[in-house]
N, C-alpha and C positions, 0 to 999 in steps of 0.2 A: 491798327485802328480798324474797327469793324465798319462795314458798309452793308446796307440793306439791298437785297435783290428780290425779285418776284419770280417764282418758279411755278410751273404747272405740272402736276403728276396725276396719275390715275388714283382715284380715291382709295381703292383697296391697298395700293402701295403705300400711300400716306398713313393709313391706319396701321399697317404692319410696321412701318418705319417708326411711327410714334411709340408703338408698343415695345419695339426693340430698343429704342433710345431710352425709354423709361425703365425697362428691365436692366439696362446697363448704366443707369444713373447719369445720363448725359442728355443734354437738350438735342432736339432734332436739328437745330442750327449747327451745333458743334459736331454732331455726327456727320452732317452733310459736308461741313468744312473739312473734317478729317478725311473723308472719302475723296473729296476733290483734291486735297493736298497730296494724297497718294497717287492719284491719276496724273497730276501735273508735275510731280517731282521728278519724273523721268522723261525721256524723249519718245513717248509712245506715238506712233504714226497713225494708228487706227484702233478701234475698239477691240479688234481681234488680238492686238498686241498686249492688251491688259493682262496682268499676271493673276487673274482670278483663279484659273485652274491650278496654277502652281501653289497659290496660297492655300487652296482647299487641300491639295496633296500634302502640304506641310502640316496642316492641322490634323489630317487623318493619320499621318505617320507619327504624330506626337512630337514633332520637333518645335512646335510652338506651344508655349504654356499660357493658358488663359487663366487669369485670376480676377475674380470679381471682388472688389474691395467694398467694404461697408463704410464708405466715406460719404460725407454730405456733398451735394452738388456744389456748394460754395467752396469747399476744400478742393474738389476736383478741378474746378475752374481756376483757382489760385495755382494749383500744381501745373495745369496746362499752360497758363500764361508764363509761369516761371520757366518751364522747359523751353517755351517758344522764345523767350528773351535770351536764353543761353546759346541759341543757335546763331 
């Protein structure tokens, strides 16, 4: 079940995040939810523990394959919820 929250960010960050979300055919809310789920899915004790640098290393080494699908937001949302229900 979705719940609403209010967050405050630097306006420039919001603009970039909206553009990134739009370019990747996902809502800003779902992008934020995805990022927060990654952060909270492990037992990180501090921001320094976050695996951002290791993720960047994996991308730069080519071990992660990024595919941009030309699917509608509606289909992406259905797929997201279907995968979430399987967990």
